C-alpha positions in Angstrom: 0.0 0.0 0.0 1.3 3.5 -0.9 1.1 4.7 2.7 2.9 1.7 4.2 6.0 3.7 5.2 3.8 6.3 7.0 1.8 3.6 8.7 4.9 1.7 9.8 6.4 4.9 11.3 3.2 5.8 13.2 2.7 2.3 14.5 6.4 1.8 15.2 6.6 5.1 17.2 3.6 4.0 19.2 5.2 0.6 19.9 8.5 2.3 21.0 6.6 4.6 23.4 4.7 1.6 24.9 7.9 -0.3 25.4 9.9 2.6 26.8 8.8 2.9 30.4 10.4 4.0 33.5 12.6 0.9 33.9 14.0 1.5 30.4 15.1 5.0 31.5 17.0 4.0 34.6 18.7 0.7 33.6 21.1 1.9 30.8 22.8 4.8 32.7 23.4 2.6 35.7 25.0 -0.1 33.5 27.0 2.4 31.7 28.4 3.8 34.9 29.5 0.3 36.0 31.0 -0.6 32.5 33.0 2.6 31.9 35.4 1.9 29.0 33.8 -1.5 28.5 30.9 0.2 26.9 30.7 -1.7 23.6 30.7 -5.1 25.3 28.0 -4.1 27.7 25.7 -2.4 25.2 25.9 -5.4 22.9 24.7 -7.7 25.7 22.0 -5.2 26.8 20.6 -4.8 23.3 20.4 -8.5 22.7 18.0 -9.0 25.5 16.6 -5.5 25.9 15.9 -5.1 22.2 16.4 -8.4 20.4 14.0 -10.5 22.6 11.1 -8.0 22.3 11.7 -7.9 18.5 11.5 -11.7 18.1 8.4 -11.6 20.4 6.6 -9.3 18.0 7.7 -11.4 15.0 6.5 -14.6 16.7 3.1 -13.0 17.3 2.9 -11.8 13.7 3.9 -15.3 12.5 0.8 -16.8 14.1 -1.4 -13.6 13.7 -2.0 -13.7 17.5 -0.5 -13.0 20.9 0.8 -15.0 23.9 -2.5 -16.7 24.5 -2.4 -18.3 21.1 1.2 -19.5 21.6 0.2 -21.0 25.0 -2.7 -22.9 23.5 -0.3 -25.4 22.2 0.4 -26.4 25.8 -3.3 -26.6 26.7 -6.3 -24.3 26.8 -6.4 -24.2 30.6 -2.6 -23.5 30.8 -3.1 -20.7 28.2 -5.9 -19.0 30.1 -4.3 -19.3 33.5 -0.9 -18.0 32.4 -2.4 -15.3 30.2 -4.4 -14.0 33.1 -1.3 -14.1 35.3 0.8 -12.3 32.7 -1.8 -9.6 32.1 -2.2 -9.0 35.8 1.5 -8.9 36.6 2.6 -6.6 33.8 -0.7 -4.8 34.2 -2.5 -3.6 37.3 -0.4 -5.6 39.8 3.1 -4.3 38.8 3.9 -2.5 35.6 1.1 0.0 35.5 1.3 1.0 39.2 5.1 1.2 38.9 4.8 3.7 36.0 2.5 5.9 38.1 4.6 5.7 41.2 7.8 6.4 39.2 6.1 9.4 37.5 5.6 10.8 41.0 8.9 10.0 42.5 11.2 10.9 39.5 9.0 13.2 37.5 6.9 15.3 39.8 8.2 15.2 43.4 11.6 16.7 42.6 9.9 19.7 41.1 6.9 20.0 43.4 7.8 18.3 46.7 4.7 19.5 48.5 2.2 17.8 46.1 0.5 14.7 47.3 1.2 11.4 45.6 -2.5 10.5 45.7 -3.4 13.6 43.8 -0.8 12.9 41.1 -1.9 9.2 40.8 -5.5 10.3 40.2 -4.6 12.8 37.6 -2.2 10.4 35.9 -4.9 7.7 35.4 -7.5 10.2 34.3 -5.1 11.3 31.5 -4.3 7.7 30.6 -8.0 6.8 30.4 -8.6 9.7 28.1 -6.5 7.9 25.5 -7.5 4.3 26.4 -11.3 4.8 26.2 -11.0 5.6 22.5 -9.2 2.4 21.4 -9.5 3.1 17.6 -7.4 6.2 18.0 -4.8 4.9 20.6 -2.1 4.1 18.1 -2.4 7.3 16.1 -2.6 9.4 19.3 0.4 7.8 20.8 2.4 7.6 17.6 1.6 11.2 16.4 1.5 13.1 19.7 3.3 11.5 22.6 6.2 9.7 21.0 7.7 12.7 19.1 7.7 14.7 22.3 9.3 11.9 24.2 12.0 11.3 21.6 12.8 15.0 21.4 13.4 15.2 25.1 15.6 12.1 25.1 17.5 13.3 22.1 18.3 16.6 23.9 19.7 14.8 26.9 21.8 12.3 24.8 23.2 14.8 22.2 24.2 17.3 24.9 26.1 14.5 26.7 27.9 13.6 23.5 28.8 17.2 22.6 29.8 18.2 26.1 30.7 15.1 28.2 30.1 15.5 32.0 33.1 13.4 32.9 35.9 11.1 31.6 35.3 7.6 30.5 37.6 5.4 32.5 38.5 1.7 32.9 36.4 0.5 35.8 37.8 -3.1 35.7 34.3 -4.3 35.0 34.2 -8.1 34.8 31.8 -10.3 32.9 30.3 -7.2 31.4 28.5 -9.0 28.5 26.7 -11.6 30.8 25.8 -8.9 33.3 24.4 -6.7 30.5 22.3 -9.7 29.3 20.7 -10.0 32.7 20.1 -6.3 33.0 18.4 -6.2 29.6 16.4 -9.3 30.6 15.2 -7.5 33.7 13.5 -4.8 31.5 10.7 -7.3 31.0 10.0 -5.9 27.6 9.7 -9.4 26.0 6.7 -10.0 28.3 5.2 -6.8 27.1 5.9 -7.6 23.5 3.5 -10.6 23.4 0.8 -8.5 25.0 1.3 -5.3 22.9 1.3 -7.4 19.8 -2.5 -7.7 19.9 -3.1 -4.0 19.8 -0.4 -3.5 17.1 -1.8 -6.2 14.9 -5.3 -4.8 15.4 -4.0 -1.4 14.3 -2.3 -2.8 11.3 -5.6 -4.4 10.2 -7.5 -1.2 10.9 -5.2 0.6 8.3 -6.4 -1.8 5.6 -4.0 -4.7 5.7 -6.1 -7.9 5.6 -3.8 -10.5 4.0 -1.8 -12.5 6.5 1.5 -11.9 4.7 0.8 -8.1 4.5 -0.1 -8.1 8.2 3.1 -9.8 9.2 5.3 -7.6 6.9 3.7 -4.4 8.3 4.0 -5.6 11.9 7.7 -6.5 11.4 8.4 -3.1 9.8 6.7 -1.3 12.7 8.6 -3.4 15.2 11.9 -2.5 13.4 11.1 1.2 13.8 10.4 0.6 17.5 13.5 -1.4 18.3 15.7 1.1 16.3 14.4 3.8 18.5 15.1 1.7 21.6 18.6 0.9 20.5 19.4 4.6 19.9 18.0 5.6 23.3 19.6 2.7 25.2 23.0 3.3 23.6 22.8 7.1 24.2 21.8 6.8 27.9 24.4 4.1 28.5 27.1 6.3 27.0 26.0 9.1 29.2 26.3 6.8 32.2 29.9 5.8 31.2 30.9 9.5 31.8 29.8 9.2 35.5 32.1 6.4 36.7 34.3 8.8 38.6 31.6 11.3 39.7 29.3 9.2 41.9 29.6 6.4 44.4 29.3 2.8 43.3 26.1 2.2 45.4 24.2 5.2 44.1 20.5 4.4 43.4 19.4 4.1 39.8 16.8 6.8 40.0 19.2 9.1 41.9 21.8 8.5 39.2 19.5 9.5 36.4 18.4 12.7 38.2 22.0 13.8 38.9 23.2 12.9 35.4 20.6 15.0 33.7 21.2 17.9 36.1 24.9 17.8 35.3 24.2 17.4 31.6 21.6 20.2 31.2 21.8 22.3 34.4 18.7 23.3 36.3 16.5 23.0 33.1 17.5 19.3 33.2 15.1 18.6 36.0 12.2 19.9 34.0 13.2 17.9 30.9 13.7 14.8 33.0 10.3 15.3 34.5 8.7 15.5 31.1 10.7 12.4 29.8 9.6 10.3 32.8 6.0 11.3 32.7 5.7 10.7 28.9 7.6 7.4 29.1 5.4 6.1 31.9 2.2 7.4 30.5 2.7 5.8 27.0 3.5 2.5 28.7 0.4 2.7 30.9 -1.8 3.5 27.9 -0.5 0.4 26.0 -0.9 -1.9 29.0 -4.4 -0.7 30.0 -5.6 -1.0 26.4 -4.2 -4.5 25.9 -5.4 -5.7 29.3 -8.9 -4.4 28.7 -9.0 -6.0 25.3 -7.9 -9.3 26.7 -10.4 -9.4 29.6 -13.2 -8.3 27.2 -12.6 -11.3 25.1 -12.1 -13.6 28.0 -15.5 -12.7 29.5 -17.0 -12.9 26.0 -18.0 -9.2 26.1 -20.0 -9.7 29.4 -17.7 -6.9 30.7 -17.2 -4.1 28.3 -13.8 -2.8 27.2 -14.5 0.6 28.9 -15.6 -1.0 32.1 -12.5 -3.2 32.4 -10.2 -0.3 31.5 -11.7 1.7 34.3 -11.5 -1.2 36.8 -7.8 -1.8 35.9 -7.1 1.9 36.3 -8.7 2.0 39.7 -6.8 -1.1 41.0 -3.6 0.2 39.5 -4.1 3.6 41.2 -4.6 2.0 44.6 -1.4 0.0 44.3 0.4 3.0 42.9 0.0 4.9 46.2 2.9 2.7 47.4 6.6 3.5 46.6 8.3 1.9 43.6 10.4 -0.5 45.5 7.4 -1.9 47.4 5.6 -2.5 44.1 8.5 -4.2 42.5 9.0 -6.5 45.5 5.4 -7.4 45.5 5.4 -9.2 42.1 9.0 -10.1 41.7 8.6 -13.9 42.3 5.7 -14.2 39.9 7.8 -12.5 37.2 10.6 -14.9 37.8 8.3 -17.8 37.0 6.5 -16.2 34.0 9.4 -14.7 32.1 11.1 -17.9 31.1 7.8 -19.4 29.9 7.2 -16.5 27.6 10.7 -16.8 26.1 10.4 -20.5 25.5 7.0 -20.2 23.8 8.3 -17.4 21.6 11.3 -19.5 20.5 9.0 -22.6 19.9 6.7 -20.4 17.8 9.6 -19.2 15.6 10.8 -22.8 15.1 7.5 -23.5 13.3 7.2 -27.0 11.9 10.6 -28.0 13.3 8.6 -28.7 16.5 7.0 -32.1 15.8 4.1 -32.1 18.2 2.1 -30.1 20.7 3.2 -32.7 23.2 6.8 -31.5 22.7 5.6 -28.0 23.4 3.9 -29.1 26.6 6.8 -31.2 27.9 9.3 -28.3 27.2 7.1 -25.6 28.7 6.2 -27.6 31.8 9.9 -28.3 32.4 10.5 -24.6 32.2 7.7 -23.9 34.6 8.8 -26.5 37.2 12.4 -25.4 37.3 11.4 -21.7 37.4 9.0 -22.4 40.4 11.7 -24.3 42.2 14.3 -21.6 41.5 11.9 -18.9 42.7 11.3 -20.8 45.9 15.0 -21.2 46.3 15.6 -17.5 45.9 12.8 -16.4 48.2 13.8 -18.9 50.9 17.5 -18.9 50.4 19.0 -22.4 50.0 15.8 -24.2 50.6 16.2 -26.3 47.5 19.9 -27.1 47.4 20.2 -29.0 44.1 19.3 -25.8 42.1 22.8 -24.5 42.5 24.2 -27.5 40.7 22.2 -26.8 37.5 24.4 -25.1 34.9 23.9 -21.3 34.6 21.9 -21.2 37.8 24.2 -18.5 39.3 23.6 -16.4 36.2 19.8 -16.5 36.7 19.2 -19.1 33.9 18.7 -22.3 35.8 15.8 -23.2 33.5 17.7 -23.0 30.3 19.7 -26.3 30.2 16.8 -28.5 31.5 14.5 -26.8 29.0 16.9 -27.5 26.1 17.3 -31.1 27.1 13.5 -31.6 27.5 12.9 -30.1 24.0 15.6 -32.1 22.3 14.7 -35.5 23.9 10.9 -35.1 23.4 11.3 -33.8 19.9 13.4 -36.8 18.9 11.3 -39.4 20.7 7.7 -38.3 20.0 6.2 -39.2 16.6 5.3 -36.3 14.3 1.7 -35.1 14.5 -0.2 -32.5 12.5 -1.3 -30.5 15.5 0.9 -27.4 15.2 -0.6 -23.9 14.7 -1.1 -22.8 11.2 0.7 -19.6 10.4 -2.3 -18.1 8.6 -4.7 -19.0 11.3 -6.4 -15.8 12.3 -8.4 -16.8 15.4 -7.2 -15.7 18.8 -8.8 -15.0 22.1 -6.9 -11.8 22.4 -8.3 -10.3 19.1 -11.3 -8.1 19.1 
């Protein structure tokens, strides 16, 4: 279609804005500070998991013209529903959405207006978010045309000023295992989990712009995703580079949010606080809009329209608002163990989806996924109750946070070799999905 470039830019900008939340803003500078002159090694690792995984998540969803729920159906319908609900709740009203609101207050509003109540800011924040979400047909265009350019402009000012006039020298910090540490830091952004949820609203927007053929939908979705991840790579690289200039300026144990605030102040002076406030507020708001819209769409389909999109969006906003009255650290701690279980499952299902017909049977998918689930649960219990499950430490890569990886690979290889092929894989042109409106 003649407007395909325009469409991919609008949708891609919107996807970038939905991905780029508060966590994405605070992780790269902190990693850059630790890495120092080992910048290139660290940024490579961070981009692989912070950008690469979300990209393949979007591609996997486009491949089956669906979202996470459709991938998980290969394990079983009950499994798909339960884990989909858990995923939506955790990266929605129980964690990600409240965290964005709380971060907006702590990093964006409180430094400028210390006397303003957090409760008042939270209420205003969700009223603005709902103004976008309650008109779902215009969400992508509004975010892509209005909010994202403003966000990118603010971030570009911060980054280019730091490149032109460095705030400090880039030194050798003797940073060890920079690549593997950066992989974990990018892993912790949780964007891959968001990718399989945001895919639903992105694919719906692609269809709304006139793309009906499965191949055209996939191509446009991939083009939009490439726009988004290019923006993410630029911002991550720029913010991490700015962080490398701070290795000699701040103590090693400085908090991530404090580091960002002080970096921007050194970079841009007193006006930096205002620009940072706008960046944080826009980054958080766009992420909230995407999560509220995707969550409301999911639960509308799950209840078979017994609860309307608008009703669910309002309920999610209210629940998120109540939790957002806590501080950021409390919110993160609240859902951490659940994320530790869900994240590996999402990664495994994405990879299996991309493998296509190389996966012989849905039984292979089930065996592989349940192996991941069991190891992740045991690892989570072991981390919450330190040393309670002793054998976990003997699993390769356990110390790096990937105890599930080797058992999952073994389960996949053994089951895929031993189980007879069956024609029960998802067809790539199948257009039905419980997450589609």
